C-alpha positions as CSV (number, residue, x, y, z in Angstrom):
1,M,0.0,0.0,0.0
2,A,1.4,3.4,-1.0
3,R,2.0,6.0,1.7
4,V,0.5,9.3,1.2
5,V,2.6,12.3,2.4
6,V,0.2,14.9,3.8
7,E,1.6,18.3,3.1
8,P,-0.5,21.4,2.4
9,R,1.6,22.0,-1.0
10,N,0.5,18.8,-2.6
11,V,-2.1,19.1,-5.2
12,K,-4.7,16.1,-5.6
13,L,-6.2,16.1,-9.2
14,A,-8.7,13.9,-10.8
15,L,-9.0,13.4,-14.8
16,A,-12.3,13.0,-16.4
17,I,-13.0,12.1,-20.0
18,N,-16.5,12.1,-21.3
19,G,-17.9,12.0,-25.0
20,V,-20.0,15.0,-25.9
21,N,-22.2,15.8,-28.8
22,P,-21.9,19.5,-28.7
23,F,-25.0,20.5,-30.6
24,C,-27.2,17.7,-29.0
25,E,-28.3,16.4,-32.4
26,K,-28.9,12.6,-32.5
27,I,-28.2,12.3,-36.2
28,N,-24.9,14.1,-36.1
29,S,-22.0,11.9,-36.1
30,W,-19.5,14.7,-34.9
31,S,-18.5,14.7,-31.3
32,S,-15.8,15.7,-29.1
33,W,-14.0,14.3,-26.0
34,P,-13.1,16.9,-23.4
35,V,-10.4,15.8,-20.8
36,L,-11.1,17.7,-17.6
37,L,-8.9,18.0,-14.5
38,F,-10.6,18.5,-11.1
39,N,-8.7,20.1,-8.2
40,Y,-9.5,18.0,-5.1
41,N,-7.7,20.6,-2.6
42,L,-10.8,22.7,-3.0
43,P,-13.8,22.5,-0.7
44,P,-16.3,19.8,-2.0
45,W,-18.9,22.4,-3.1
46,L,-16.4,24.1,-5.3
47,I,-14.7,21.1,-7.0
48,T,-17.0,20.8,-9.9
49,K,-17.6,24.7,-10.5
50,N,-16.9,26.0,-13.8
51,F,-14.1,28.5,-12.6
52,F,-12.1,25.7,-10.9
53,V,-12.5,22.8,-13.6
54,M,-9.5,22.9,-16.0
55,L,-10.0,21.9,-19.5
56,A,-6.7,20.0,-20.3
57,L,-7.4,18.7,-24.0
58,I,-10.1,18.3,-26.6
59,I,-10.2,15.3,-28.7
60,L,-12.2,15.8,-31.8
61,G,-14.2,13.2,-33.9
62,Q,-16.5,10.2,-32.7
63,E,-13.9,7.6,-34.1
64,S,-10.7,9.3,-33.1
65,I,-10.6,7.9,-29.4
66,K,-10.9,4.2,-28.7
67,L,-9.7,2.4,-25.6
68,H,-6.4,1.0,-27.2
69,N,-5.3,4.5,-28.4
70,I,-6.4,6.8,-25.5
71,D,-2.6,6.9,-24.2
72,I,-1.7,8.7,-27.4
73,Y,-3.9,11.6,-26.5
74,V,-3.2,11.8,-22.8
75,A,0.5,11.0,-22.8
76,P,1.6,14.8,-23.4
77,L,-0.7,15.8,-20.4
78,I,0.9,13.1,-18.1
79,E,4.3,14.2,-19.2
80,E,3.3,17.9,-18.2
81,L,2.0,16.8,-14.9
82,Q,5.2,14.9,-14.2
83,V,7.2,18.0,-14.8
84,L,5.0,19.9,-12.5
85,W,5.4,17.0,-9.8
86,R,9.2,17.3,-10.0
87,G,8.8,21.0,-9.3
88,V,9.1,24.2,-11.2
89,I,10.1,27.8,-10.2
90,A,7.1,29.8,-9.0
91,W,6.8,33.0,-7.5
92,D,4.1,34.2,-4.9
93,M,2.6,37.2,-6.4
94,A,0.7,37.9,-3.2
95,K,3.9,38.9,-1.4
96,E,5.3,42.3,-2.0
97,D,8.7,41.2,-2.9
98,G,7.6,38.3,-5.0
99,Q,9.4,35.6,-3.1
100,R,9.7,32.0,-4.3
């Protein structure tokens, strides 16, 4: 069992993929697959509010996404999240001197 280190700077994210027909037409074969990230560090009533949901990718086309090729689309997102996990330089703009 993995040990979870509780630290206030840790970010907990959830990834969601869902096929959407944007114009709600049943005869339309065009669809899109939004890939959303949810920040679980927020209070439960804010997690799914539009302001806090991050749109990470949009995969176009009904036939473009299958179970065997989803990794092709999500791999760049995972690489980006791994870079963030290792750490990036950030400044606290709320502080007057902009400390790291």
